[in-house]
Wavefront OBJ file of the C-alpha trace (Angstrom):
o trace
v 11.484 17.790 29.776
v 11.248 21.412 30.968
v 7.626 22.093 32.423
v 7.107 24.794 30.038
v 7.375 22.523 26.911
v 5.284 19.999 28.388
v 2.782 22.635 28.821
v 3.060 23.011 25.028
v 2.914 19.759 23.933
v -0.143 18.991 26.250
v -1.924 21.980 24.821
v -1.072 20.897 21.207
v -2.426 17.443 21.642
v -5.811 18.916 22.945
v -6.081 21.453 20.279
v -5.274 18.882 17.297
v -7.950 16.120 18.559
v -10.381 19.384 18.714
v -9.423 20.428 15.092
v -9.825 16.882 13.746
v -13.211 16.154 15.358
v -14.434 19.714 14.276
v -12.948 19.088 10.666
v -14.712 15.492 10.225
v -18.201 16.762 11.663
v -18.170 19.934 9.700
v -17.476 18.131 6.655
v -20.511 15.875 7.526
v -22.706 18.731 8.068
v -21.754 20.538 4.823
v -22.010 17.295 2.518
v -25.498 16.360 3.699
v -27.951 18.523 1.752
v -30.112 21.212 3.483
v -33.717 20.198 2.662
v -34.798 23.891 2.776
v -32.160 24.841 0.082
v -32.927 21.772 -2.295
v -35.510 21.364 -5.049
v -39.074 20.556 -3.355
v -39.097 17.181 -4.965
v -35.959 16.000 -3.530
v -37.285 17.728 0.077
v -40.336 15.598 -0.404
v -38.322 12.615 -1.557
v -36.026 12.907 1.494
v -39.408 13.193 3.885
v -40.468 9.983 2.277
v -37.641 8.007 2.454
v -35.928 9.256 5.573
v -38.414 10.980 7.392
v -37.709 14.886 7.682
v -37.796 15.065 11.475
v -35.493 12.227 12.281
v -33.256 13.552 9.340
v -32.809 17.196 11.100
v -32.768 15.779 14.545
v -29.532 13.769 13.744
v -27.772 16.441 11.858
v -28.682 18.657 14.944
v -26.982 16.339 17.378
v -23.856 16.251 15.235
v -23.860 20.099 15.348
v -24.362 19.861 18.918
v -21.563 17.429 19.418
v -19.327 19.749 17.602
v -19.727 22.850 19.764
v -19.139 20.760 22.976
v -16.005 19.651 21.389
v -14.955 22.953 20.795
v -16.009 24.261 24.405
v -14.319 21.291 26.094
v -10.696 22.166 24.214
v -10.919 25.951 25.032
v -11.868 24.986 28.505
v -9.214 22.381 29.062
v -6.306 24.578 27.130
v -6.907 27.401 29.574
v -6.774 25.015 32.808
v -3.566 23.529 31.132
v -2.223 27.111 30.769
v -2.341 27.595 34.341
v -1.301 24.170 35.722
v 0.950 23.843 39.038
v 2.729 20.607 37.868
v 3.489 18.149 35.467
v 1.149 15.739 36.670
v -1.807 17.824 36.756
v -1.173 18.826 33.110
v -1.165 15.338 32.148
v -4.238 14.450 34.115
v -6.231 17.520 32.095
v -4.736 16.518 29.008
v -6.413 12.762 29.627
v -9.409 14.367 30.833
v -10.117 16.432 27.761
v -9.362 13.680 25.570
v -11.766 11.410 27.424
v -14.507 14.213 27.357
v -14.161 14.567 23.578
v -14.430 10.658 23.189
v -17.381 10.542 25.530
v -19.405 12.985 23.307
v -18.662 11.282 20.339
v -19.654 7.755 21.696
v -23.126 9.382 22.607
v -23.487 10.238 18.771
v -23.484 6.394 17.835
v -27.078 6.404 17.000
v -27.248 9.402 15.009
v -23.865 8.510 13.033
v -25.286 5.078 12.190
v -28.674 6.724 10.968
v -26.656 9.336 8.807
v -24.473 6.463 7.200
v -27.440 4.251 6.096
v -28.938 7.541 4.650
v -25.481 8.303 2.917
v -25.735 4.739 1.594
v -29.144 5.181 0.235
v -28.496 8.431 -1.510
v -25.584 7.160 -3.337
v -27.895 4.758 -5.034
v -30.707 7.217 -5.839
v -30.721 7.742 -9.656
v -29.715 11.152 -11.022
v -32.835 13.058 -11.723
v -32.901 16.580 -13.276
v -36.500 18.182 -11.967
v -35.772 20.974 -14.648
v -35.323 18.837 -17.921
v -37.853 17.426 -20.383
v -39.619 14.702 -18.582
v -42.165 11.768 -19.531
v -43.473 10.406 -16.498
v -45.324 6.884 -16.324
v -47.697 6.098 -13.636
v -50.311 3.460 -12.874
v -51.491 0.444 -11.361
v -48.733 -2.229 -10.691
v -47.944 -4.590 -13.463
v -49.799 -2.788 -16.393
v -46.585 -2.363 -18.502
v -44.832 0.815 -17.462
v -41.411 -0.940 -17.310
v -41.706 -2.554 -20.556
v -42.697 0.733 -22.311
v -39.526 2.276 -20.859
v -37.341 -0.735 -21.579
v -38.807 -0.090 -25.278
v -37.927 3.496 -25.754
v -34.602 3.864 -23.624
v -31.578 2.292 -23.132
v -32.575 1.304 -19.327
v -32.656 -2.190 -18.233
v -35.769 -2.004 -15.727
v -36.715 -5.542 -14.190
v -39.761 -6.905 -15.506
v -41.817 -9.604 -13.826
v -45.316 -11.204 -14.089
v -45.985 -9.813 -10.486
v -47.096 -6.886 -8.650
v -44.438 -4.166 -7.120
v -41.574 -5.306 -9.224
v -40.289 -1.651 -9.549
v -39.728 -0.316 -6.083
v -38.231 2.738 -6.685
v -37.954 5.494 -9.171
v -35.802 4.522 -12.159
v -34.707 6.661 -14.914
v -33.931 6.330 -18.643
v -33.011 8.511 -21.415
v -34.317 8.748 -25.074
v -33.746 10.904 -28.167
v -36.365 12.736 -30.124
v -35.991 15.938 -32.384
v -32.323 16.062 -31.638
v -32.975 16.511 -28.088
v -32.234 14.191 -24.844
v -35.402 13.359 -23.163
v -35.928 12.139 -19.671
v -38.020 9.121 -18.740
v -39.076 7.787 -15.204
v -40.522 4.848 -14.059
v -42.430 4.804 -11.019
v -43.804 2.072 -8.562
v -47.054 1.030 -8.925
v -50.011 3.145 -7.014
v -53.044 1.468 -5.273
v -56.514 2.803 -4.886
v -56.532 3.703 -1.134
v -56.620 6.974 0.862
v -53.061 8.950 0.888
v -52.475 8.372 4.780
v -52.362 4.499 4.256
v -49.982 4.452 1.058
v -46.710 2.822 1.881
v -43.228 4.395 1.032
v -43.070 2.711 -2.388
v -46.096 4.328 -3.554
v -45.379 7.715 -2.057
v -42.148 7.888 -4.334
v -44.640 8.020 -7.156
v -47.033 10.561 -5.494
v -44.130 12.799 -4.921
v -42.939 12.698 -8.810
v -46.213 13.305 -9.887
v -46.627 16.483 -7.184
v -43.462 18.045 -8.184
v -42.081 17.449 -11.518
v -43.320 19.393 -14.804
v -43.822 16.730 -17.207
v -45.770 14.515 -19.665
v -47.819 12.163 -17.651
v -48.547 8.607 -19.100
v -51.309 6.899 -17.251
v -51.618 3.150 -18.384
v -54.831 1.251 -18.268
v -54.472 -2.495 -18.970
v -57.894 -3.293 -20.763
v -56.912 -7.094 -20.511
v -57.211 -6.906 -16.677
v -54.110 -9.377 -16.696
v -52.658 -7.059 -14.249
v -55.125 -8.367 -11.745
v -57.171 -4.813 -11.426
v -60.424 -4.601 -13.358
v -61.045 -1.678 -15.565
v -63.180 0.004 -12.853
v -60.245 -0.301 -10.442
v -57.923 1.694 -12.710
v -60.626 4.294 -13.631
v -61.288 4.937 -10.139
v -57.546 5.402 -9.207
v -57.243 7.706 -11.893
v -60.155 9.761 -10.572
v -58.524 9.648 -7.267
v -55.215 11.138 -8.188
v -56.478 13.264 -10.631
v -55.572 16.878 -8.927
v -51.823 15.721 -9.354
v -52.190 15.998 -13.264
v -53.057 19.769 -12.771
v -51.069 22.010 -15.240
v -49.463 18.652 -17.005
v -50.101 17.276 -20.421
v -51.957 13.852 -20.070
v -52.217 10.644 -22.279
v -54.157 7.841 -21.183
v -52.170 4.725 -22.447
v -54.836 1.678 -23.174
v -51.981 -1.180 -23.318
v -52.000 -4.774 -24.156
v -54.125 -4.384 -27.122
v -52.823 -7.524 -28.552
v -54.795 -9.289 -25.761
v -57.869 -7.611 -25.743
v -58.352 -5.608 -28.953
v -59.518 -1.714 -28.210
v -62.411 -2.137 -31.101
v -64.074 -5.393 -29.411
v -63.778 -4.135 -26.015
v -67.028 -4.060 -24.164
v -69.176 -1.028 -24.657
v -69.353 -0.115 -20.903
v -65.453 -0.187 -20.452
v -64.785 1.580 -23.332
v -67.175 4.430 -22.314
v -65.600 4.136 -19.002
v -62.243 4.933 -20.650
v -63.065 7.566 -22.834
v -64.732 9.368 -20.228
v -61.450 10.112 -18.362
v -60.210 12.477 -21.020
v -63.643 14.589 -20.169
v -63.058 14.739 -16.528
v -59.895 16.583 -16.599
v -60.414 20.339 -16.094
v -57.708 21.726 -18.976
v -59.202 19.192 -21.602
v -55.497 18.395 -22.292
v -56.084 14.468 -22.131
v -55.544 12.423 -25.065
v -56.370 8.611 -25.220
v -53.875 6.295 -27.269
v -53.452 2.394 -27.787
v -50.442 0.631 -27.727
v -48.905 -2.826 -27.058
v -45.361 -3.626 -25.696
v -45.185 -7.223 -27.369
v -46.140 -6.544 -31.024
v -44.762 -2.901 -30.414
v -48.023 -1.601 -31.667
v -48.361 2.170 -31.250
v -44.944 2.538 -28.831
v -43.355 4.998 -31.204
v -46.531 7.198 -31.711
v -46.964 7.155 -28.189
v -43.370 8.604 -27.535
v -43.631 11.138 -30.332
v -47.082 12.211 -29.288
v -45.906 12.557 -25.305
v -42.585 14.577 -26.666
v -44.837 16.825 -28.762
v -47.545 17.728 -26.187
v -44.477 18.726 -23.688
v -42.650 20.975 -26.230
v -45.759 22.835 -27.011
v -46.584 23.222 -23.534
v -42.984 24.543 -22.678
v -43.244 27.033 -25.604
v -46.324 28.084 -24.342
v -45.165 28.457 -20.798
v -42.355 30.756 -21.945
v -44.559 33.137 -24.195
v -46.519 33.668 -21.458
v -44.218 34.711 -18.928
v -42.957 38.196 -18.422
v -39.716 37.708 -20.152
v -41.287 37.583 -23.543
v -42.151 41.294 -23.297
v -38.671 42.606 -23.201
v -37.340 40.276 -25.813
v -40.427 41.220 -28.074
v -39.685 44.811 -27.868
v -36.163 44.190 -29.088
v -37.620 42.267 -32.606
v -38.477 43.871 -35.622
v -40.030 41.890 -38.495
v -40.072 43.378 -41.788
v -42.385 42.347 -44.735
v -41.119 43.171 -48.209
v -43.865 44.815 -50.650
v -43.598 45.114 -54.622
v -43.027 48.611 -55.504
v -44.511 48.598 -58.972
v -45.373 46.015 -61.708
v -42.077 45.697 -63.688
v -40.905 42.197 -64.102
v -37.208 41.984 -63.276
v -35.822 38.494 -64.486
v -32.234 37.271 -63.567
v -29.655 38.753 -65.694
v -26.708 36.990 -67.119
v -23.768 38.911 -69.064
v -23.101 37.989 -72.552
v -19.451 37.184 -71.645
v -20.280 34.666 -68.941
v -23.136 33.219 -71.278
v -20.270 32.548 -74.048
v -18.277 30.619 -71.615
v -20.921 28.622 -70.715
v -21.480 27.601 -74.161
v -17.779 26.943 -74.833
v -17.489 24.899 -71.931
v -20.427 22.628 -72.786
v -19.455 19.154 -71.888
v -16.312 19.991 -69.606
v -16.327 19.238 -65.887
v -15.109 21.276 -63.037
v -11.795 20.017 -61.405
v -9.612 21.557 -58.751
v -6.129 21.658 -59.896
v -3.203 21.713 -57.660
v -0.960 24.675 -58.144
v 2.623 24.863 -56.814
v 1.938 21.996 -54.570
v -0.927 23.596 -53.075
v -4.685 23.510 -53.737
v -5.861 25.808 -56.479
v -9.162 26.855 -57.794
v -11.690 25.088 -59.514
v -11.541 24.742 -63.209
v -13.587 23.394 -65.941
v -11.463 21.119 -67.833
v -12.435 18.320 -70.422
v -11.895 14.608 -69.242
v -10.474 12.277 -71.431
v -11.179 8.506 -71.900
v -8.196 7.526 -73.137
v -6.706 4.372 -71.380
v -10.518 3.346 -70.079
v -13.067 0.941 -71.277
v -15.280 2.795 -73.941
v -18.805 3.227 -72.850
v -21.871 4.232 -74.846
v -21.782 7.596 -73.812
v -18.573 8.132 -75.337
v -18.314 10.333 -78.402
v -16.003 11.975 -80.596
v -15.245 15.079 -78.673
v -12.471 13.117 -76.607
v -10.614 12.227 -79.835
v -10.451 15.969 -81.011
v -7.025 17.498 -79.518
v -5.177 20.820 -80.741
v -2.552 18.669 -82.253
v -3.989 15.327 -83.577
v -0.647 13.553 -84.131
v 0.226 14.200 -80.634
v -0.362 11.428 -78.084
v -0.970 12.311 -74.646
v 1.345 10.568 -71.899
v 0.199 9.177 -68.498
v 1.223 12.507 -66.932
v -1.159 14.595 -68.924
v -3.705 12.390 -68.177
v -3.307 12.481 -64.525
v -3.230 16.307 -64.236
v -6.307 16.519 -66.691
v -8.395 13.939 -64.378
v -7.622 15.250 -60.895
v -3.724 15.151 -60.274
v -1.823 12.530 -58.131
v -3.698 10.474 -55.838
v -6.824 10.873 -57.660
v -6.482 9.455 -61.115
v -5.002 5.974 -61.730
v -4.093 4.486 -65.395
v -6.175 1.320 -66.275
v -3.682 -1.370 -66.709
v -6.023 -3.355 -68.538
v -5.166 -1.800 -71.586
v -1.991 -3.643 -71.554
v -3.297 -7.055 -71.255
v -1.892 -9.334 -73.956
v -5.055 -11.491 -75.028
v -6.172 -13.351 -77.947
v -8.724 -11.087 -78.912
v -8.115 -7.236 -77.796
v -11.632 -6.747 -77.289
v -11.597 -9.143 -74.107
v -9.418 -6.696 -72.321
v -11.755 -4.599 -70.784
v -14.577 -7.424 -69.891
v -15.070 -8.233 -66.395
v -13.895 -11.263 -65.022
v -16.166 -13.372 -63.727
v -16.687 -15.108 -60.449
v -18.461 -18.441 -61.251
v -17.594 -20.252 -64.468
v -19.277 -23.543 -65.405
v -20.560 -23.835 -62.252
v -17.294 -23.458 -60.214
v -15.739 -20.833 -58.585
v -13.114 -19.280 -60.613
v -10.625 -18.524 -57.447
v -10.788 -22.441 -56.939
v -9.956 -23.131 -60.794
v -6.766 -25.624 -61.334
v -5.447 -26.611 -64.555
v -5.552 -30.425 -64.785
v -2.017 -30.638 -66.409
v -0.503 -28.207 -63.986
v 1.465 -30.727 -62.075
v 3.413 -31.567 -65.115
v 3.833 -27.884 -66.165
v 5.375 -27.358 -62.633
v 7.602 -30.573 -62.809
v 8.903 -29.347 -66.431
v 9.543 -25.650 -64.831
v 11.425 -27.225 -62.108
v 13.662 -29.258 -64.620
v 14.292 -26.277 -66.851
v 15.460 -24.335 -63.646
v 17.688 -26.874 -62.606
v 19.507 -27.004 -65.913
v 19.958 -23.472 -66.100
v 21.600 -23.649 -62.382
v 23.843 -26.421 -63.892
v 25.041 -24.453 -66.983
v 25.839 -21.493 -64.442
v 27.855 -23.548 -62.538
v 29.479 -25.182 -65.315
v 30.371 -21.753 -66.885
v 31.498 -20.250 -63.653
v 34.133 -22.973 -62.801
v 37.807 -22.077 -62.751
v 37.019 -18.168 -63.308
v 37.285 -15.853 -60.688
v 34.736 -13.520 -59.708
v 34.586 -10.167 -61.811
v 35.392 -7.018 -59.674
v 35.791 -3.341 -60.614
v 38.265 -2.639 -57.554
v 41.751 -2.440 -57.526
v 44.206 -4.356 -54.604
v 43.827 -1.292 -52.407
v 40.279 -0.887 -52.510
v 39.966 -4.837 -52.055
v 41.879 -4.549 -48.739
v 40.073 -1.377 -47.565
v 36.994 -3.123 -48.135
v 38.236 -6.335 -46.573
v 39.439 -4.031 -43.797
v 36.017 -2.459 -43.441
v 34.351 -5.636 -42.882
v 36.733 -6.608 -40.229
v 36.051 -3.548 -38.495
v 32.170 -4.101 -38.940
v 32.565 -7.379 -37.278
v 34.668 -6.387 -34.527
v 32.186 -3.360 -33.676
v 29.242 -5.807 -33.466
v 30.990 -8.131 -31.253
v 32.227 -5.143 -28.903
v 28.388 -4.113 -28.998
v 27.116 -7.383 -27.975
v 29.717 -7.528 -25.171
v 28.671 -4.053 -23.700
v 24.993 -4.969 -23.861
v 25.610 -7.626 -21.059
v 27.676 -4.959 -18.531
v 24.435 -4.401 -16.662
v 23.480 -8.197 -16.155
v 25.325 -10.211 -13.104
v 27.699 -12.677 -14.587
v 27.351 -15.811 -12.955
v 30.134 -18.224 -13.150
v 29.477 -21.522 -14.639
v 30.322 -23.489 -11.581
v 27.474 -21.852 -9.457
v 25.031 -21.972 -12.532
v 21.833 -24.077 -11.628
v 22.723 -24.275 -7.989
v 20.040 -23.639 -5.176
v 20.301 -20.234 -3.528
v 18.781 -21.403 -0.320
v 17.376 -23.787 1.431
v 13.865 -23.611 -0.129
v 15.552 -23.543 -3.497
v 17.154 -26.741 -4.131
v 18.170 -25.380 -7.962
v 18.634 -27.523 -11.134
v 21.742 -29.459 -10.156
v 20.459 -31.168 -7.324
v 21.694 -34.398 -6.712
v 18.822 -36.138 -5.763
v 16.461 -34.684 -8.409
v 18.983 -35.845 -11.103
v 19.077 -39.436 -9.779
v 15.270 -39.698 -9.652
v 15.265 -38.493 -13.115
v 17.472 -40.466 -14.531
v 16.759 -43.745 -12.521
v 13.471 -43.380 -14.449
v 15.254 -43.695 -17.689
v 17.155 -46.711 -16.519
v 20.391 -45.063 -16.350
v 22.983 -45.847 -13.472
v 24.151 -42.295 -11.966
v 26.457 -43.277 -9.331
v 29.603 -42.790 -11.181
v 28.057 -39.411 -12.551
v 27.267 -38.333 -9.050
v 30.493 -38.976 -7.739
v 32.494 -37.186 -10.280
v 30.214 -34.142 -9.954
v 30.606 -34.204 -6.252
v 34.994 -34.170 -6.740
v 34.571 -31.352 -9.184
v 32.401 -29.595 -6.783
v 34.877 -30.032 -3.847
v 38.042 -29.076 -6.257
v 41.486 -29.179 -4.766
v 41.192 -27.749 -1.089
v 44.058 -26.610 0.996
v 43.755 -29.039 3.609
v 44.901 -31.721 1.318
v 48.239 -29.982 0.527
v 48.783 -28.895 4.296
v 48.452 -32.844 4.958
v 50.877 -33.886 2.159
v 53.327 -31.026 3.688
v 52.908 -32.685 7.135
v 53.809 -35.973 5.622
v 57.023 -34.873 4.385
v 58.117 -33.490 8.115
v 59.751 -35.428 10.725
v 57.275 -36.399 13.520
v 58.016 -34.584 16.670
v 56.159 -34.826 20.199
v 53.691 -32.637 19.097
v 52.926 -34.469 16.254
v 52.865 -37.616 17.991
v 50.107 -35.886 20.356
v 48.317 -34.590 17.182
v 48.496 -38.114 15.769
v 47.095 -39.535 18.874
v 44.345 -36.901 18.581
v 43.690 -38.072 14.996
v 42.948 -41.600 15.384
v 39.678 -43.187 14.615
v 36.825 -43.050 16.690
v 37.168 -46.847 17.572
v 41.055 -46.352 18.509
v 39.765 -43.642 21.082
v 37.198 -45.518 22.556
v 39.671 -48.363 23.093
v 42.394 -46.027 24.535
v 40.165 -44.060 26.863
v 39.565 -46.618 29.047
v 43.610 -47.014 29.638
v 44.074 -43.342 30.046
v 44.164 -41.120 32.949
v 42.445 -37.720 33.561
v 45.808 -35.840 32.800
v 46.256 -37.686 29.736
v 42.993 -37.145 28.251
v 43.149 -33.220 28.871
v 46.600 -33.260 27.092
v 45.165 -35.227 24.361
v 41.692 -32.799 24.139
v 44.373 -29.603 24.482
v 46.423 -31.347 21.189
v 43.125 -31.528 19.172
v 42.332 -27.849 19.818
v 45.812 -26.692 19.101
v 46.098 -28.622 15.754
v 42.576 -26.872 14.590
v 44.055 -23.382 15.553
v 47.179 -24.463 13.698
v 45.424 -25.205 10.548
v 42.927 -22.375 10.433
v 46.105 -20.077 10.794
v 48.101 -21.712 8.138
v 44.542 -21.297 5.625
v 44.639 -17.641 6.521
v 48.276 -17.194 6.217
v 47.808 -15.891 2.732
v 45.325 -13.180 3.319
v 47.249 -11.322 6.124
v 46.811 -7.684 6.455
v 49.647 -5.832 4.127
v 50.627 -2.005 3.936
v 49.238 0.044 0.926
v 52.711 0.350 -0.449
v 53.048 -3.528 -0.766
v 50.153 -3.992 -2.538
v 50.985 -0.882 -5.094
v 48.985 1.699 -3.445
v 49.352 5.138 -2.671
v 48.067 5.467 0.863
v 44.711 4.081 2.692
v 42.355 5.925 0.917
v 43.561 4.227 -2.181
v 43.339 0.897 -0.588
v 39.658 1.346 0.477
v 38.919 2.688 -3.010
v 40.414 -0.424 -4.219
v 38.503 -2.574 -1.796
v 35.353 -1.196 -3.017
v 36.143 -1.795 -6.664
v 37.144 -5.269 -5.903
v 33.773 -5.809 -4.088
v 31.898 -4.275 -7.001
v 33.718 -6.516 -9.405
v 32.765 -9.709 -7.675
v 29.319 -8.755 -6.930
v 28.676 -8.576 -10.665
v 30.740 -11.776 -11.477
v 29.218 -13.795 -8.262
v 25.739 -12.554 -9.234
v 25.170 -10.950 -5.751
v 22.619 -8.673 -4.778
v 23.900 -4.552 -5.391
v 22.562 -1.277 -4.724
v 19.605 -1.428 -7.006
v 18.308 -4.786 -5.264
v 15.580 -4.643 -2.491
v 17.060 -6.072 0.574
v 15.216 -6.663 3.986
v 17.595 -6.700 6.644
v 16.984 -7.478 10.397
v 15.831 -4.467 12.041
v 15.169 -3.291 15.864
v 11.674 -4.758 16.740
v 10.046 -1.273 17.536
v 7.429 -2.582 20.121
v 10.902 -3.476 22.415
v 12.726 -0.740 21.889
v 10.376 2.349 22.070
v 8.159 3.910 24.690
v 8.999 5.100 28.113
v 11.317 2.463 30.170
v 11.195 2.247 33.880
v 14.645 2.709 35.778
v 16.798 -0.349 36.459
v 17.048 -3.418 34.073
v 15.027 -3.447 30.890
v 16.588 -6.109 28.980
v 13.225 -8.143 28.975
v 9.921 -6.837 28.481
l 1 2 3 4 5 6 7 8 9 10 11 12 13 14 15 16 17 18 19 20 21 22 23 24 25 26 27 28 29 30 31 32 33 34 35 36 37 38 39 40 41 42 43 44 45 46 47 48 49 50 51 52 53 54 55 56 57 58 59 60 61 62 63 64 65 66 67 68 69 70 71 72 73 74 75 76 77 78 79 80 81 82 83 84 85 86 87 88 89 90 91 92 93 94 95 96 97 98 99 100 101 102 103 104 105 106 107 108 109 110 111 112 113 114 115 116 117 118 119 120 121 122 123 124 125 126 127 128 129 130 131 132 133 134 135 136 137 138 139 140 141 142 143 144 145 146 147 148 149 150 151 152 153 154 155 156 157 158 159 160 161 162 163 164 165 166 167 168 169 170 171 172 173 174 175 176 177 178 179 180 181 182 183 184 185 186 187 188 189 190 191 192 193 194 195 196 197 198 199 200 201 202 203 204 205 206 207 208 209 210 211 212 213 214 215 216 217 218 219 220 221 222 223 224 225 226 227 228 229 230 231 232 233 234 235 236 237 238 239 240 241 242 243 244 245 246 247 248 249 250 251 252 253 254 255 256 257 258 259 260 261 262 263 264 265 266 267 268 269 270 271 272 273 274 275 276 277 278 279 280 281 282 283 284 285 286 287 288 289 290 291 292 293 294 295 296 297 298 299 300 301 302 303 304 305 306 307 308 309 310 311 312 313 314 315 316 317 318 319 320 321 322 323 324 325 326 327 328 329 330 331 332 333 334 335 336 337 338 339 340 341 342 343 344 345 346 347 348 349 350 351 352 353 354 355 356 357 358 359 360 361 362 363 364 365 366 367 368 369 370 371 372 373 374 375 376 377 378 379 380 381 382 383 384 385 386 387 388 389 390 391 392 393 394 395 396 397 398 399 400 401 402 403 404 405 406 407 408 409 410 411 412 413 414 415 416 417 418 419 420 421 422 423 424 425 426 427 428 429 430 431 432 433 434 435 436 437 438 439 440 441 442 443 444 445 446 447 448 449 450 451 452 453 454 455 456 457 458 459 460 461 462 463 464 465 466 467 468 469 470 471 472 473 474 475 476 477 478 479 480 481 482 483 484 485 486 487 488 489 490 491 492 493 494 495 496 497 498 499 500 501 502 503 504 505 506 507 508 509 510 511 512 513 514 515 516 517 518 519 520 521 522 523 524 525 526 527 528 529 530 531 532 533 534 535 536 537 538 539 540 541 542 543 544 545 546 547 548 549 550 551 552 553 554 555 556 557 558 559 560 561 562 563 564 565 566 567 568 569 570 571 572 573 574 575 576 577 578 579 580 581 582 583 584 585 586 587 588 589 590 591 592 593 594 595 596 597 598 599 600 601 602 603 604 605 606 607 608 609 610 611 612 613 614 615 616 617 618 619 620 621 622 623 624 625 626 627 628 629 630 631 632 633 634 635 636 637 638 639 640 641 642 643 644 645 646 647 648 649 650 651 652 653 654 655 656 657 658 659 660 661 662 663 664 665 666 667 668 669 670 671 672 673 674 675 676 677 678 679 680 681 682 683 684 685 686 687 688 689 690 691 692 693
């Protein structure tokens, strides 16, 4: 390789490695969120879960590693460019790649930390800080998760022990055709902020940054393990987080401890919570998740409070002034004391009077939907009702009977009106035609009703049918089938029918062209040593022996059929007719049995043994040459072909035909042939022999 080309290859390898590392590290820095650019809720949540300093330090190390890789590649490419030998260029290339790998290895701890952060971020709930939100908080095991399962489609785990919920869970509910976000927070304990763990700090972060309605749960039955005094103390400690938020104190588990029978001191303590909030925006409501008492009321109240607060905040904002300047509201005022009632023209009133008792119907016009018109529906063909009068019987022509077509157009057109076929029922009393068919009659299902004489009637009907068929056959005996066709037309019909049969047979034949045709002689045989096939002799013998059948003659006959008439037999018969010669004597000596050979070998010399072996080899060659004599190479003209090109085409077509006939693999079959092993035939080899590696 010229030295200039080697320079170029070395620089390309260094540049490619540098670009690959820069691309991967750059994507990593871009995909991870910047804490200064995201919502404060997510920024504080990342600080709580991952430690802000550690997170920024890890990303800073990755950014520094990317800069170091760029500087290493830039310096090494400059040195390779001015290298004085191939060896120097190769050493510089290896040094550049090694230094890049060393820089990446030193970032193992930062990369492992960022990978864990990435996995945890992918499992965080999709929480929108700007949408309508209901947030639940309180001590552990006071009923927050159960309430969320009641009003949303979420499935939060509920257990009778504390801290079942260890992270934020998000559910969604509907109210007033709006989608609401419901957040379930982990339980909060009553101790200083510095002593709270990561689980509790998630709830504190949500309370601090989300604009929402807060539902503070209080368990007055004290089954959660905390007294009412402790729950009220927690409320007072986190009260600053409720500023500028709508607050509802939910008194839960009233099924265990009714609110009315609660101790007066505890009730006063809970009621005092609403007075301690500075904005006086606290509401106290009772609820039970077991009996669902007050669940819907709490949800509706929380949503209404948040909607009102959002409207007030927008009205009090600066944008409302620009909107109000463009709005004008007009209030109509009476101009005088004259009464002006609704006026109906006389023509319209007359049409209304004439159209009394008529119904509006949309009639089609030229296949299209027309205008709505008033038509008088008729009851002809329907069961009479008490509302039917004599108006339907009055027609322009009393002697003219309306047809089914007229009734169809009068009653809505095709697909709308259908005749009542009960009018055509042939019953003993015509008044029974429109009666409803009962489902139960005499205590039995009418669908299961069976005539007790049905068997006799069915037998009589079958006898009558047999008698009619016999009479028709007797009348048709000796008579030719009548036909309106003459002899020529009959011949044409016969020819057409034969042509159809031939076409059908050719179609069936053409359908099998693309399928490999396997001859009957090889059907059921095994394709390889792993597939013994359906005609395996051992399997057949085992199966037939199970039935108690002797298969010796059957298998022998199958072997003879499989061997067929071989060429060696004809050759042996032809040899028997020849006059024996010296060569034949030697050949017969060579084809004696093994026992005779063992006896003669003792009395033969080495020279005679060599002659016998040579004669045996010559006889084998002679037999193979005789077997190949019929396939000797001939000229194209002797085969009826023009030239070598035509012979090659004929050979290719013959091979394709044998492929279809013998069921061999074709061009569309997937074949895996033996290839050269890559690791034995690639790479740089040393000078000299290398037949082995």
